[in-house]
C-alpha positions as CSV (number, residue, x, y, z in Angstrom):
1,X,-81.2,89.9,32.8
2,X,-78.2,88.3,31.4
3,X,-78.6,85.0,31.4
4,X,-75.8,82.6,30.0
5,X,-76.7,79.0,31.5
6,X,-79.0,76.4,30.1
7,X,-80.9,73.4,31.0
8,X,-77.8,71.3,30.8
9,X,-75.8,74.3,32.8
10,X,-78.4,73.6,35.4
11,X,-78.2,70.0,35.6
12,X,-74.5,70.3,36.2
13,X,-75.5,72.4,38.9
14,X,-77.7,70.1,40.9
15,X,-74.5,67.5,40.5
16,X,-72.1,70.0,41.8
17,X,-74.6,71.3,44.7
18,X,-75.2,67.7,45.5
19,X,-71.6,66.5,45.9
20,X,-70.9,70.0,48.0
21,X,-74.0,69.6,50.4
22,X,-74.3,65.7,50.9
23,X,-70.8,64.6,50.4
24,X,-68.1,67.3,51.6
25,X,-70.2,69.5,53.8
26,X,-71.0,67.0,56.5
27,X,-66.7,66.3,56.8
28,X,-66.1,70.2,56.7
29,X,-65.2,70.0,60.7
30,X,-63.1,66.5,60.4
31,X,-61.2,67.8,57.5
32,X,-60.6,71.1,58.6
33,X,-59.2,69.7,62.0
34,X,-57.4,67.0,59.8
35,X,-56.0,70.0,57.7
36,X,-56.5,67.4,54.8
37,X,-59.4,66.3,52.6
38,X,-59.2,63.0,51.5
39,X,-57.2,61.9,48.1
40,X,-60.7,60.0,47.2
41,X,-62.6,63.6,46.9
42,X,-60.5,64.2,43.5
43,X,-61.4,60.6,42.4
44,X,-65.1,61.3,43.0
45,X,-65.4,64.7,41.7
46,X,-63.6,63.1,38.5
47,X,-66.4,60.4,38.4
48,X,-69.1,62.8,38.5
49,X,-67.6,64.7,35.6
50,X,-67.2,67.8,37.8
51,X,-63.6,68.4,36.8
52,X,-63.4,68.2,33.4
53,X,-66.9,69.4,32.0
54,X,-65.6,72.2,30.4
55,X,-62.5,70.6,28.3
56,X,-63.1,69.2,25.0
57,X,-63.9,65.4,24.7
58,X,-60.9,64.9,22.7
59,X,-58.8,66.0,26.0
60,X,-60.9,64.1,28.5
61,X,-63.6,66.4,29.1
62,X,-67.3,66.3,28.4
63,X,-67.1,69.1,25.9
64,X,-68.9,72.2,27.7
65,X,-68.1,75.4,27.4
66,X,-66.6,78.0,30.3
67,X,-69.6,78.3,32.3
68,X,-69.8,75.0,33.1
69,X,-66.8,76.0,35.3
70,X,-68.6,78.7,36.6
71,X,-71.2,76.8,37.7
72,X,-68.7,74.4,39.7
73,X,-67.0,77.6,41.1
74,X,-70.4,78.8,42.2
75,X,-71.6,75.6,43.9
76,X,-68.7,73.9,45.7
77,X,-68.1,76.5,48.1
78,X,-71.3,75.5,49.8
79,X,-69.1,72.6,51.3
80,X,-68.1,75.7,53.8
81,X,-64.4,74.6,53.0
82,X,-62.3,76.9,50.9
83,X,-59.8,74.9,51.3
84,X,-61.2,71.9,49.7
85,X,-62.9,74.0,47.1
86,X,-59.3,75.4,46.4
87,X,-57.8,72.2,46.0
88,X,-60.2,70.7,43.4
89,X,-60.2,74.2,41.5
90,X,-56.4,74.1,41.0
91,X,-56.8,70.4,40.2
92,X,-59.4,71.6,37.3
93,X,-58.5,75.2,36.7
94,X,-55.0,75.9,37.3
95,X,-52.7,73.2,37.0
96,X,-54.1,71.5,34.1
97,X,-55.6,74.2,31.6
98,X,-52.2,75.1,30.0
99,X,-51.9,71.1,29.3
100,X,-54.9,71.3,27.4
101,X,-53.8,74.4,25.3
102,X,-50.4,73.4,24.4
103,X,-49.9,69.9,25.2
104,X,-49.2,67.0,22.9
105,X,-51.4,63.9,22.3
106,X,-48.9,61.9,24.8
107,X,-49.0,64.8,27.4
108,X,-52.6,65.1,27.2
109,X,-53.1,61.2,27.8
110,X,-50.4,60.7,30.4
111,X,-51.3,63.8,32.5
112,X,-54.7,65.7,31.5
113,X,-57.0,62.6,31.2
114,X,-56.2,60.9,34.5
115,X,-56.3,64.5,36.0
116,X,-59.8,65.0,34.9
117,X,-60.8,62.0,36.1
118,X,-59.2,62.1,39.5
119,X,-57.0,58.8,38.9
120,X,-53.9,61.6,39.0
121,X,-53.7,64.6,41.5
122,X,-52.3,67.8,40.0
123,X,-50.0,70.9,41.3
124,X,-48.8,74.1,39.7
125,X,-45.5,74.7,40.5
126,X,-44.8,78.5,39.9
127,X,-44.1,80.2,43.4
128,X,-40.5,80.1,44.9
129,X,-39.4,81.3,48.1
130,X,-37.9,84.8,46.6
131,X,-40.2,84.9,43.7
132,X,-44.0,85.5,43.8
133,X,-45.9,87.5,42.0
134,X,-42.7,88.5,40.2
135,X,-42.5,85.3,38.2
136,X,-39.2,86.5,36.0
137,X,-37.4,86.3,39.6
138,X,-37.7,82.6,39.7
139,X,-34.2,80.6,40.2
140,X,-35.2,77.1,39.7
141,X,-32.9,75.8,36.7
142,X,-33.7,73.4,34.1
143,X,-30.9,72.5,31.7
144,X,-30.7,70.0,29.2
145,X,-28.5,67.0,29.3
146,X,-28.5,64.8,26.2
147,X,-32.3,63.9,25.6
148,X,-33.0,65.0,29.1
149,X,-33.4,68.2,31.5
150,X,-32.1,68.3,34.6
151,X,-34.0,70.6,37.2
152,X,-32.8,72.1,40.2
153,X,-34.5,74.6,42.7
154,X,-37.3,75.0,44.8
155,X,-41.0,76.1,45.0
156,X,-43.3,77.0,47.8
157,X,-46.6,77.8,48.8
158,X,-48.0,75.0,46.2
159,X,-51.2,73.8,46.8
160,X,-51.9,70.0,46.8
161,X,-47.9,69.8,46.8
162,X,-47.7,66.9,49.5
163,X,-49.9,64.6,47.6
164,X,-49.2,65.9,43.8
165,X,-48.5,62.8,41.6
166,X,-47.2,65.8,38.8
167,X,-46.4,69.3,39.0
168,X,-46.8,71.5,36.1
169,X,-43.9,73.6,37.0
170,X,-41.7,76.8,35.9
171,X,-38.1,76.5,35.6
172,X,-35.6,78.9,33.7
173,X,-34.1,77.5,31.0
174,X,-32.3,80.6,29.6
175,X,-31.0,82.0,33.2
176,X,-30.1,85.4,31.2
177,X,-33.7,85.5,29.3
178,X,-35.3,87.1,32.3
179,X,-39.2,86.4,32.1
180,X,-38.6,85.3,28.4
181,X,-36.5,82.5,29.6
182,X,-38.7,80.3,31.2
183,X,-40.1,77.0,30.2
184,X,-43.2,74.9,31.5
185,X,-42.5,71.0,32.3
186,X,-44.9,67.9,33.4
187,X,-43.0,66.8,36.4
188,X,-43.7,63.3,38.3
189,X,-43.4,63.5,41.8
190,X,-42.1,59.8,41.7
191,X,-38.8,61.0,40.2
192,X,-35.8,60.6,41.8
193,X,-34.5,64.0,43.6
194,X,-38.0,65.4,43.9
195,X,-38.6,65.9,47.6
196,X,-41.6,67.4,49.7
197,X,-39.5,69.5,52.1
198,X,-42.6,70.1,54.2
199,X,-46.0,70.7,54.8
200,X,-46.9,74.5,55.5
201,X,-49.5,75.6,58.1
202,X,-51.8,78.4,57.0
203,X,-53.6,81.2,58.3
204,X,-56.7,79.8,56.4
205,X,-57.8,77.2,54.1
206,X,-57.1,74.3,56.3
207,X,-58.2,71.3,54.6
208,X,-56.0,72.0,51.7
209,X,-52.4,70.7,51.6
210,X,-49.8,73.3,51.1
211,X,-46.4,72.5,50.5
212,X,-43.1,73.3,49.7
213,X,-41.3,71.4,47.4
214,X,-37.3,70.8,46.7
215,X,-35.6,69.7,43.4
216,X,-32.4,68.5,43.2
217,X,-31.1,66.9,40.1
218,X,-34.4,65.6,38.8
219,X,-34.2,64.1,35.5
220,X,-36.9,64.0,33.2
221,X,-36.9,63.3,29.5
222,X,-37.5,66.3,26.9
223,X,-40.9,64.8,26.0
224,X,-42.1,66.3,29.4
225,X,-41.2,70.1,28.0
226,X,-45.1,71.6,27.9
227,X,-45.0,73.8,24.6
228,X,-41.8,75.5,23.3
229,X,-38.8,76.0,24.9
230,X,-38.4,79.6,26.6
231,X,-41.9,80.3,25.7
232,X,-43.5,79.8,29.3
233,X,-44.1,83.4,30.0
234,X,-46.9,83.8,27.2
235,X,-48.5,80.3,28.7
236,X,-48.4,81.3,32.2
237,X,-50.0,84.7,31.6
238,X,-52.9,83.0,29.9
239,X,-52.9,80.6,32.7
240,X,-53.1,83.0,35.2
241,X,-56.3,84.6,33.4
242,X,-58.2,81.5,34.3
243,X,-57.2,81.2,37.7
244,X,-57.9,84.7,38.6
245,X,-61.2,84.4,36.8
246,X,-62.4,81.1,38.7
247,X,-61.4,82.7,41.9
248,X,-63.4,85.8,41.3
249,X,-66.4,83.3,41.0
250,X,-66.0,81.1,43.8
251,X,-65.2,84.2,46.0
252,X,-68.5,86.0,45.2
253,X,-70.3,82.4,45.7
254,X,-68.4,82.1,49.3
255,X,-69.4,86.3,50.0
256,X,-73.6,85.4,49.2
257,X,-73.2,82.3,51.6
258,X,-71.7,84.4,54.1
259,X,-74.4,87.4,53.7
260,X,-77.2,84.9,53.8
261,X,-75.7,83.2,57.4
262,X,-75.3,87.3,58.5
263,X,-79.1,87.9,57.5
264,X,-80.3,84.6,59.4
265,X,-78.0,85.9,62.4
266,X,-79.6,89.3,62.2
267,X,-83.3,88.1,62.4
268,X,-82.9,86.0,65.3
269,X,-80.4,87.9,67.5
270,X,-82.1,90.4,69.6
271,X,-80.1,93.2,71.1
272,X,-82.1,95.9,73.2
273,X,-85.4,95.1,72.1
274,X,-85.4,94.5,68.8
275,X,-83.6,92.0,66.1
276,X,-80.6,93.2,64.8
277,X,-82.1,93.0,61.4
278,X,-84.3,95.9,62.3
279,X,-81.5,98.3,63.0
280,X,-81.2,100.8,60.3
281,X,-77.2,100.9,60.7
282,X,-77.1,96.9,59.7
283,X,-80.0,97.4,57.3
284,X,-77.8,99.9,55.2
285,X,-74.4,98.1,55.9
286,X,-76.3,94.7,54.3
287,X,-77.7,96.7,51.4
288,X,-74.6,98.2,50.6
289,X,-72.7,95.2,50.6
290,X,-75.2,93.2,48.3
291,X,-74.9,96.1,45.9
292,X,-71.3,95.8,45.8
293,X,-71.7,91.9,45.2
294,X,-74.3,92.5,42.4
295,X,-71.7,94.9,40.8
296,X,-68.9,92.1,41.5
297,X,-70.8,89.5,40.0
298,X,-71.7,91.7,36.8
299,X,-68.2,92.4,36.0
300,X,-67.3,88.9,36.4
301,X,-70.0,88.0,34.5
302,X,-68.5,90.4,31.8
303,X,-65.4,88.8,31.6
304,X,-66.3,85.4,31.7
305,X,-68.6,85.9,28.7
306,X,-65.6,87.8,26.9
307,X,-63.2,84.6,28.0
308,X,-66.1,82.3,26.9
309,X,-66.2,83.9,23.4
310,X,-62.6,83.9,22.8
311,X,-61.6,80.7,24.3
312,X,-64.5,78.4,23.1
313,X,-65.9,79.9,20.7
314,X,-63.1,81.8,18.4
315,X,-60.4,79.8,20.2
316,X,-58.1,82.4,20.0
317,X,-55.9,84.1,22.7
318,X,-57.1,86.5,25.0
319,X,-56.9,90.2,24.4
320,X,-55.2,92.7,26.1
321,X,-58.6,94.3,27.1
322,X,-60.0,91.1,28.4
323,X,-56.7,90.8,30.6
324,X,-57.3,94.0,32.1
325,X,-60.6,93.2,32.8
326,X,-60.0,90.2,34.4
327,X,-57.2,91.8,36.7
328,X,-59.9,94.7,37.3
329,X,-62.1,92.0,38.9
330,X,-59.8,90.3,40.9
331,X,-58.6,93.6,42.3
332,X,-62.2,94.5,42.9
333,X,-63.3,91.1,44.1
334,X,-60.4,90.8,46.2
335,X,-60.9,93.8,48.4
336,X,-65.0,93.3,48.6
337,X,-64.4,89.5,49.9
338,X,-62.5,91.4,53.0
339,X,-65.2,93.8,53.5
340,X,-68.1,91.7,53.6
341,X,-66.4,88.9,55.9
342,X,-65.1,91.2,58.3
343,X,-68.5,93.2,58.5
344,X,-70.2,89.7,58.4
345,X,-68.3,89.0,61.4
346,X,-68.7,92.1,63.2
347,X,-72.6,91.7,62.9
348,X,-72.0,88.3,64.5
349,X,-70.4,89.9,67.8
350,X,-68.4,87.9,70.1
351,X,-70.2,84.7,68.1
352,X,-68.2,85.6,65.1
353,X,-64.8,85.3,66.7
354,X,-65.3,81.5,68.0
355,X,-64.7,79.0,65.5
356,X,-67.9,77.2,65.7
357,X,-69.5,79.7,63.8
358,X,-68.5,79.3,60.0
359,X,-68.1,83.4,59.6
360,X,-65.1,82.8,61.2
361,X,-63.3,79.9,58.8
362,X,-65.0,82.2,55.9
363,X,-63.2,85.3,57.3
364,X,-59.8,83.6,57.3
365,X,-60.2,81.9,54.5
366,X,-61.1,85.0,52.4
367,X,-57.5,86.5,52.8
368,X,-55.7,84.6,50.1
369,X,-57.6,86.1,47.6
370,X,-55.7,89.4,47.5
371,X,-52.6,87.3,47.3
372,X,-52.7,84.1,45.3
373,X,-52.6,84.7,41.2
374,X,-51.0,87.7,41.8
375,X,-51.3,90.4,44.9
376,X,-53.6,93.3,44.7
377,X,-50.7,95.7,44.4
378,X,-48.7,93.8,41.4
379,X,-52.3,93.6,39.6
380,X,-52.8,97.3,40.0
381,X,-49.3,98.0,38.6
382,X,-49.9,95.6,35.6
383,X,-53.3,97.4,35.3
384,X,-51.8,100.4,35.0
385,X,-49.4,99.2,32.0
386,X,-52.3,97.8,30.3
387,X,-54.1,101.5,30.4
388,X,-50.7,103.1,29.0
389,X,-49.8,105.0,32.4
């Protein structure tokens, strides 16, 4: 069998697992009810080396390969709070990779390094009230004014948005350039004119904060332009692959946890004289679900292996073939997670509809995977284009 994990990976796995089991899980009910996990969680994850394990040492990380990030995404869901997992993954795998890829030495030292230690909290600002998966439709504009940029616009559905110290923000620098008129900026949230309009309340992922942001004449120095002006669409598409891939890993880990709970429940729950696990219908259903999860893991592992080779070994851009496979994985895993959670809830019967059972939370939380990072419908359209349809 494919075995990518070394002894170092397994030591790291124990670190992340202990963190999730002993330091996060005991607070699950409290943080879910508060609709926020403490800022100190970022700092603690940084102290343990969890956030930066897969970043080069000269960029504030531990010098590991991408499989270290996979280990992290496999183990964090044990905390049973998808919101907390998501907040940490946004910090380490969504808002910061583009800084490592194209940031200047000064930008890396000012933003990336303290993000990986948990001293600064990061958010990714792409989605807007009128532009989600269609990033070319964003309306936030950054215009040059002397040696500065002045930014006006708004962002919504921003994870970590209420407490981020900076936002990796996408804005139009050439309003007539469509998707190829966008640029990335590093925007400190302490900048005058930057406001958190409101904290948003969600269907699931309660323990993470999600915000709507408003920027009114936010002035930042040109040194906070990330990469080349008007080239952000290229950077974003590569960054999206990291987001989608790590989402597949954590979602599959959540599916396995839900299935384990379902099997434990089915062993104990007796109906009409037999445990549910002895009912042929549920035996077959569980076998099918486990089989599909294994298929999802195989596809995702293939994507990770290719990603690790192209980005960490050869240190080059991602191939269109890999972009296609990652998109396929997200579509497959997204729809599979809905099936797994729905059937696991059904197996629990009335108990599954009660908040006191973990499956009710997992059922709510998983729904985001088919929306965030590109909707399933958008990805199918994108895959078709890559296949020449």
